C-alpha positions in Angstrom: 258.7 191.1 172.8 255.5 189.9 171.2 255.4 188.7 167.5 252.3 189.2 165.4 251.7 185.8 163.5 248.4 186.7 161.9 249.9 186.4 158.4 252.1 183.4 159.2 250.3 181.1 156.7 250.5 183.7 153.8 252.7 182.7 150.9 255.3 185.3 150.0 257.8 185.7 147.1 261.3 186.8 148.0 262.7 188.7 145.0 266.0 190.4 144.5 265.5 193.4 142.3 268.0 195.9 140.6 268.8 199.1 142.5 267.0 201.4 140.1 263.7 199.5 140.8 264.2 199.5 144.6 264.8 203.2 144.5 261.5 203.9 142.7 259.6 201.4 144.9 260.7 203.1 148.0 259.1 206.3 146.8 255.6 204.8 146.4 252.7 205.0 148.8 251.5 201.9 150.7 249.4 199.3 148.6 250.4 201.0 145.3 250.5 198.8 142.2 254.1 198.6 141.1 253.9 196.1 138.3 252.3 193.0 136.8 253.5 189.4 136.7 252.9 187.0 133.8 253.5 183.3 134.8 253.6 180.7 132.0 255.1 177.4 131.2 257.2 176.6 128.1 257.0 173.5 126.0 259.4 171.7 128.4 257.1 172.4 131.4 259.5 174.9 132.9 258.0 178.0 134.6 258.7 181.4 133.0 257.9 184.6 134.9 257.8 188.0 133.2 257.4 191.2 135.1 256.3 194.6 133.7 256.7 197.8 135.8 253.6 200.0 136.2 253.4 203.4 134.6 253.5 205.1 138.0 256.7 203.5 139.0 258.3 204.3 135.6 257.4 208.0 135.9 258.7 208.2 139.5 261.8 210.4 140.0 264.2 208.5 142.2 265.6 211.7 143.5 262.3 213.1 144.8 261.3 212.8 148.5 259.8 209.6 149.7 256.0 209.4 149.9 254.5 209.4 153.4 253.9 206.0 154.7 252.1 204.7 157.8 253.0 201.1 157.2 256.0 199.2 158.3 259.3 200.4 156.8 261.7 197.6 157.5 261.7 194.0 156.2 264.1 191.2 157.1 264.4 187.5 156.3 265.2 184.6 158.6 264.9 180.8 158.8 261.8 179.1 160.1 259.9 175.9 159.7 257.3 175.5 156.9 255.9 172.8 154.7 254.4 175.1 151.9 255.2 174.4 148.3 255.1 176.8 145.4 252.1 176.4 143.2 252.4 176.5 139.4 249.6 178.1 137.4 249.3 179.9 134.0 247.8 183.3 134.6 248.5 187.0 134.8 249.2 188.2 138.3 249.2 191.8 139.7 252.0 192.4 142.2 251.7 195.0 145.0 254.2 195.9 147.7 253.2 195.7 151.3 256.5 196.4 153.0 259.7 197.7 151.4 263.2 197.0 152.7 265.4 200.0 153.4 267.6 201.0 150.5 271.1 199.4 150.6 274.4 200.6 149.1 274.8 197.5 146.9 273.7 197.2 143.3 270.5 195.3 144.1 268.1 194.8 147.0 265.7 192.1 148.2 262.0 192.9 148.5 259.0 190.8 149.7 255.9 190.8 147.5 252.4 189.3 147.6 250.4 188.3 144.5 246.7 188.6 143.6 244.8 187.7 140.4 244.4 190.6 137.9 244.9 191.6 134.2 248.1 192.3 132.3 248.8 196.0 131.5 252.0 196.9 129.5 253.6 200.2 130.5 254.7 203.0 128.2 258.2 203.4 127.0 260.6 205.1 129.5 264.3 205.7 130.1 264.4 202.6 132.3 263.6 199.1 131.2 259.9 198.2 131.7 260.1 194.5 131.0 262.0 192.1 133.3 262.4 188.4 133.7 262.4 186.4 137.0 265.1 183.8 137.4 263.4 181.4 139.9 265.6 179.4 142.2 264.9 176.2 144.1 264.2 176.6 147.8 263.1 173.0 148.7 265.9 172.7 151.2 265.5 176.2 152.7 262.9 177.5 155.1 262.6 181.3 154.9 260.1 183.8 156.4 259.6 187.6 156.1 259.4 189.8 159.2 258.6 193.5 159.5 259.0 196.2 162.1 256.8 199.3 162.3 257.4 202.7 163.7 256.4 201.5 167.2 259.1 198.7 167.0 256.3 196.1 166.8 257.4 192.9 165.0 255.1 190.9 162.7 255.5 187.8 160.6 254.4 188.8 157.1 254.5 185.3 155.6 256.6 182.4 154.6 258.7 182.3 151.5 257.2 179.9 148.9 259.2 181.2 145.9 262.6 182.8 145.6 264.0 184.5 142.5 266.0 187.4 141.0 264.5 190.1 138.8 266.7 190.6 135.7 266.1 193.2 133.0 265.7 192.2 129.4 268.5 193.6 127.3 266.5 196.1 125.2 267.3 199.6 124.1 266.0 201.2 127.3 268.3 199.0 129.4 271.3 199.7 127.2 270.6 203.5 127.5 270.4 203.1 131.3 273.7 201.3 131.5 275.3 204.0 129.2 274.1 206.7 131.5 275.3 204.9 134.6 278.8 204.4 133.1 278.9 208.1 132.0 278.0 209.3 135.5 280.5 207.0 137.1 283.3 208.2 134.7 282.7 211.9 135.7 285.5 213.2 137.9 284.5 214.0 141.5 286.8 217.0 141.5 286.9 219.6 138.7 289.7 222.2 138.2 288.2 225.6 137.9 290.2 228.5 136.4 289.9 231.8 138.5 290.1 235.3 137.0 292.0 236.6 140.1 293.7 235.2 143.1 291.6 234.9 146.2 293.2 236.2 149.4 292.1 234.5 152.6 293.7 237.2 154.7 293.9 241.0 154.8 297.2 242.4 153.4 299.4 244.1 156.0 302.6 246.1 155.7 304.6 244.1 158.3 304.0 240.7 159.7 304.5 240.0 163.3 307.6 237.8 162.8 309.3 240.7 160.9 308.4 243.2 163.7 309.9 240.8 166.3 313.1 240.5 164.3 313.4 244.3 163.8 312.8 244.9 167.5 315.4 242.3 168.4 318.0 243.9 166.1 317.3 247.3 167.6 317.8 246.0 171.2 321.0 244.2 170.4 322.4 247.1 168.3 324.7 246.8 165.3 327.5 244.3 165.7 330.9 246.0 165.6 334.2 244.3 165.0 336.3 244.1 168.2 340.1 243.7 168.2 341.3 240.3 167.0 343.1 239.5 170.3 340.0 240.3 172.4 337.9 237.9 170.2 340.5 235.2 170.5 340.6 235.5 174.3 336.8 235.3 174.4 337.0 232.1 172.2 339.7 230.6 174.4 337.6 231.2 177.5 334.6 229.6 175.9 336.5 226.5 174.8 337.8 226.1 178.3 334.2 225.2 179.3 333.3 223.1 176.3 335.4 221.4 173.6 332.8 221.8 170.7 330.7 224.8 169.6 328.5 225.6 166.6 328.8 228.9 164.9 325.5 230.3 166.3 326.7 229.8 169.9 330.0 231.4 169.2 328.2 234.3 167.5 326.1 234.8 170.6 329.1 234.6 173.0 331.4 236.9 171.0 328.7 239.3 169.5 330.7 239.5 166.3 329.7 239.4 162.7 329.7 235.9 161.3 332.2 236.6 158.4 334.7 238.2 160.8 334.2 235.5 163.4 334.9 232.7 160.8 338.1 234.4 159.8 339.4 234.1 163.3 338.0 230.6 163.8 339.9 229.3 160.8 343.2 230.4 162.4 342.7 228.8 165.8 340.0 226.1 165.3 339.2 223.1 163.2 335.8 222.6 161.5 334.3 219.1 161.9 332.5 218.0 158.7 331.8 214.5 159.9 330.0 212.8 162.8 329.9 212.6 165.8 330.5 216.4 166.0 329.4 217.4 162.6 329.2 221.2 161.8 331.0 222.1 165.0 334.2 223.9 165.8 337.0 222.8 168.1 340.5 224.2 169.0 343.5 223.1 167.1 345.8 220.7 168.9 348.5 223.4 169.5 346.0 225.6 171.4 344.5 222.8 173.6 345.5 222.3 177.2 342.7 220.0 178.4 343.5 217.6 181.2 343.5 213.9 180.4 340.3 213.2 182.3 338.5 216.1 180.6 339.1 215.1 177.0 335.4 214.5 176.4 332.8 217.3 175.9 330.7 218.0 179.0 
């Protein structure tokens, strides 16, 4: 893949900006003025960089749709070889965005900017801080460059980083109001309990459910359980216990077809109820009614 190196010698500033700035920058059209830089030196000779947002950026709604752009939409940084040094001057600089990095989910993003000579223009008061200060870091032992990729996936070298810094807001009233609003929105619950005037039915009411109809049909097919003679029930139980040593009450009810209360009365006379493992909740014949062979003592 070919790499466009036409702007390889151009000096570029690599600046990390707050999220609320990157959101508004991403809504701007290409080559739009987004702010002004004022670079001076203090009495100790240390460089001080002040940055003021433009009125257009301040008035931008971060929730509106992005402006149409025909320029590249992706910016990345990587290491490369360079010998450029950052120049120190005392002047006012106009800053314009040529490529904007895609918005990230973190609290700040990194954006590449180019500088041209211009005049200083202070923005009007807004709900976001207009004045910011750059914290410039030393990159003498680093070699960085800015790359871009357009809609046709064409790569280009936008320039080499000559200065690296972080854009920090000045703690004025606008910034404090912005932080208060951010904290207030973050403290809002994501789910709200809403009181309803009436219950909402997700199904149509019916007289009989299918399970109830199946139970009624089963009872009609089986008929009403009538009490048989006690001896007949006992003989049926003895026959059942000849096959297996342990039974639960449901199986005995199915075999004898007797009402459960009546069946339990008979079972208490001829059987023992196991309340512990390994045959918990099961019935077995009392010892005086057993006639199992020695090799058939275990349940099949």
